[in-house]
N, C-alpha and C positions, 0 to 999 in steps of 0.2 A: 426437567423439573428444577425450578429455582430453589436453592437451599436458603430459606428465610431464617434459619437458626443463626447464621453468620451475619451480623449487622453490617450494612454497606458503609463505606467510608465517605461516599459522595465526593470523590476526588475531582479536582478541576485541573485544567491545563496549567502547568507551572508549579503545581504542588510538589513538595519534596517528600519522597517515600523511601522506606528501606524494605528490601526484599527479605522475607522471613527466612529462617534457617531451613535447611533441607528437611530436617525431621518435622518441623512445624508444618511445612507445605505437604509432606507426604501424608500427614494425618487428615488432610482435607480431601484426599483423593479416594475414589471408589476403585473397584477391581479393574476397571478399564483405564485407570490413571487419569480420570477426568473429574472436574467439578462443574456441575450444571451442564455436562456434555462437552466442556472445553478441556482438551488434553493439556496436561503439563508435560512438556517435552524435555528429554535429556539435555538438549542444548541450553536450557534455561537454568540448569543447576549451577553453572559457574557464577551466576549473578547473586546467589543466595548470600545474604548478609551485607550486600552493597547498597549504596544509596543512589537514587536517580530522580530526575525531574519527570513529571508526567508530561508527555508530549501532547496527547489528546485523550479525551474520554472515548471509549469504544462503545458508545450507546447504540451504534448501528454499524453495519458493515455491508459490503456489496456481495451479492450472490454470484460467484463465478463458476458455479457448478451446474445449476439447473436453469434458472430464469434470471435475466439481467435486471435485478431490482434490489432494493434495500431489505435488510433483515434486522430485526431488533435483537440487541445483545444487552444483557443486564450485568451490572456491577463489574465492569471490566475497563481497563485502560491500556494505552500504548505508552511505553516509556522511551524517553529520548535516546535515540541511537541504537536501541536493542532490536536487532534483526536476527533471524535464524541463520546460522552458518551452515546448516545442512550436515554437520558432522555425524549425526546419528541417523541420517536419512539418505545414505548413499551418496553424499556429496552434492545434494541438490543445491543449485546456485540461484534460486529465485530471490533470496534475501528478503523473505517475508517479514513484515513488522509483527513482532510477537504480541500476543494477547496476554494480559496479566489480570486475573481475577483479583478483586480487591481483598479477598480472603487470603491471598498470598503476600500481601503487603501490609505495612503499618505506616501511618502518617508520622512524619517528623515535624513536630510542632515548631512554630516560630520561636527563635531564641535558643533552640536545641540543635541547630545545624552542625555545630562542632562537637557535640557530645555523643558519646557512644556508650551503649549499655549492653549487657549480655542479653541474648534472646531468651524470652520466657515462652514456654510451650503454650500454644493455644488450646491444647487438649491435654487431658491427664496423661502422665508419663506411662501409665500401664495400658493405654489404648493400643490395641493390636492394629498394626498397619495392614490395610487391604492392598496396598501397592508399595513396594520398596524400590530402591534404585535399580536392581537387576531386572525386576518385572517391568519397570518403566522402559528400559532398553528393549526388552522382548516385545513390548507392545508396538514398537515403531514399524514393524513389518511382518509379513507372513509369506512363506513360499507359495508361488502361484503354479509351480510345476513340480513333478515328482522328484526331479533332481535338484530342485532349489535354484535353478538358473535364473528364474524370474521371480521378482519379489513385488508384492503390492504394499506400498508404504502407507503409513497412517500418521497424520500430523494435524495441526490445528486447521490447516487449509482444507484438507480432505474431510474433516469432521465438522466443518463450519455450520452445516445445516442442522446438525444435532445440538449445537451450542447456541442456536439462535432461533427466533420465531418469525413468522411472516409479518410484514408491516406494510400497510397501504402507503403508496407513494404520496398520496394527498393528505396524510395525517400531519397536520400542522404542528402537533406537539413535538415532532422530531426537530423542527427548526428552533423551537423555544429551548429545547435541551442543548442544541448546538451553540446557541448564544450564551445560555447560562453557564455552560461548562468552560467557555473560553475557546472552544474549537473554532468558532466563526465570529467575526466582528459584524456589527450592523452594516458597515459600508460594503463589505463583501456580500452580505445577504441582499442588500439593495441592488448592487451591480448585477447579480445573478437574476434577480426579479425583473430588472429592466431588460436584460437580454432575452428572457423568456417572453416578455411582452412584445419585444421586437420580432421574435420568431412568429408569434401569433399574427402579426400584422402583414407578414409576407404574403403576397398575392402572385398567382401564377403569371399574370400578364406583366406585372412590374417587378418580378423577382430579381432579374439581373440589375435593374436600375437601383433597387433598394439595397442590394448587396454591395454594389459599387459605392453608393453613398455612405453606407455603414463603414466600409473599408477606408474611404477617404477620411472620415471623421476619426477613426481609430488611428490611422497613420499620423494625423495631425496631433493627437494627444499621446502618441506613443503606446497605444493599446494593442490588443490582440485582434488580428483580422477575423472575419467571419470564419469559424472553425469547422463548419459542417459541409464543405464542398467535397466533390468527388473527382477521382481520377478518370481518365478516359482511355487508357491503353488496353489493348488485348493481350499483349505480351510485355512483361516488365523487364527493364535492364538491370544489370548487376555491376557493382564496382567494388574492388577489393583494395582496402587500405592497410590491412593487417595491423589494425590499431591495438595497442597494448595498454594495460592499466597505468594510469598516471599521465598519459599523453593528453595534451590540450587540443580540443577540437571546437569548431564552430558549427552549430546546427545550421543547415542551409535555410533559405527563405521558404515560406509556405508555398509560394509559387513554384519554386524549383522542385520541391518535394512532390507536389501534385503531378508534375511531369514524369514522375517515376512510378505512379500508381495505376492500377487497373480500376474498373468500374466498381469494385468492392473495396476500394481504398487499400489494396494490398500490393506489396512488392515481393514476388517470389514466395507467397504464402503468408507473409508477415504483415499484419494490419497496422496502418498509421492511424492512430486514434485522435479524435478531436482534443483530448486532454494533452496531447503532445504539441499542439499548435502554439501555445504560449511560449514554448522554449525555442521556437524558430528564431534564428539570428543570435541566440545567446552563446556565450563561450563557456565551456565546461570541461572538466577532466573526465577521462574514461575511468569508470570505477572497476568494471570487470568485463571480460568476454564470457558470455553464457554458452555453455555447451550442453548442459543437461538440467532438467527440472522435473519435478513430480507432477504428473497429470492429476489435477485435483478431482477429476471425475472418476478415474479408475485407480489411482494410487500408484500406477506404474511409472517408472522412470522413462522419460522420452529424451532423445538426443537431437540437437540441432546440427544439421549438416552444412548450414550456411552461416554467414556472419550474423552475430546477434550481440548487441552492445548495451551495457547499462551505463548511464551517465550520472556522475555524482550530483546529487541534489535535484535531479529531474524526476519528480514523482507525480503520480496522478493526484490532482487536487479535487477531482470530481465536481468541476464547475459546469460542465457541459453534458454530463452523462445523464441521459433520460432515466428517471425513476430511481436514481441513486445519488442525488446531489449531496455534496459535502461528506461523502464517505471518508472516514478518517484513516482508512487502511494504508494509504500512501504507497500503493503498489508501484514498483519500478517498471515503466514501459520499456520495451525492447526496440532498439534502433538498428536499422540496416546501415552499413558503412556508406552507402550511396547517398544517405540523407545527411552526411557529415563531411566536413573537410578539416584537414589539419590546419592548425593556426599558422604555421609557416607558409601555408598556401594562401592565407588571408591576412596580410600585414595589418589591416585596419583593426583586426581582432586582438592584436597584442595588447596586454595590459587591461583587457576588458572582461575579466573573469566574472561571470554573473553570479549573483547570490540568489537564494530562494526568496528573500524578501523583495528583491527587485522584480522577479518574475511574478510573484503574487500581486504586487502593486499594479502591474500592467494588465491584469486580468479584466475581463468584462468590457 
């Protein structure tokens, strides 16, 4: 249920905001530590009282729990650079983009960027808290076994269905909101529309010829090749590089990566998604090795037994994802080391560290 007693700020990408004080935010939470179903997590407390730019409005998000589609979210944003560090959730390493309800923020007006003022409570001082800091930590997990050896964690990702509502993929209003909020530019919208039109024109008989023509055109303009091809292997190979955070790597070409995938586009169980194709050939730094994340469906911690890499700035832009276009969640995809090469192994990559803007520009 959306709390209409708290007026929305109608924030847009680039707006400057200040996170309210801990006490102010706690007064907005119910007994489950949520507002409109969205949990406020202990990892977010350290940002209270600080100022940040809005990265994107979170008017919608992708359903990674039940059905691969978009969900409607109200009065929420993502702030630049603020990702969950997993410190209160068993050390989860997914680095999820945090959701911030507008009721937890206040707008910093133009001309006041350098001014600071004491926080004023949004609720009467005598208001009894339904959730305090201690309870906030207690809500992050519950024992799943009698001896407490297994824990089911609870976070914004596991509770996302409770904090959102179903939304039809064909609801054109979502794209109007995307443009109004500054999440998406008209050019990006046009590129995705043209790509969808191209998809609809594909015919079985001329499929290969059409894809080849598309790829030649994209190669000429420095764009992304057709990203929805499939691997052909029955068994997939493995390569160990023992990459560490901070190392510089080059993503292999799409053609090379396809040669490591099975017919489900997986390598040893890890899927290579279409949203990863635009990063092929780019040079990036290793941000982290991922060893454990929370399963959003069950809340249980799962461990990776094989190599799993996050690359700095390589995020899902939701340009090719069916029924969830322009999702602002900016999830980090996971990379096998066989899809990467160290820069010292590719001299032409030296000095060509890719930026997010360059990758975005070559989309479509």
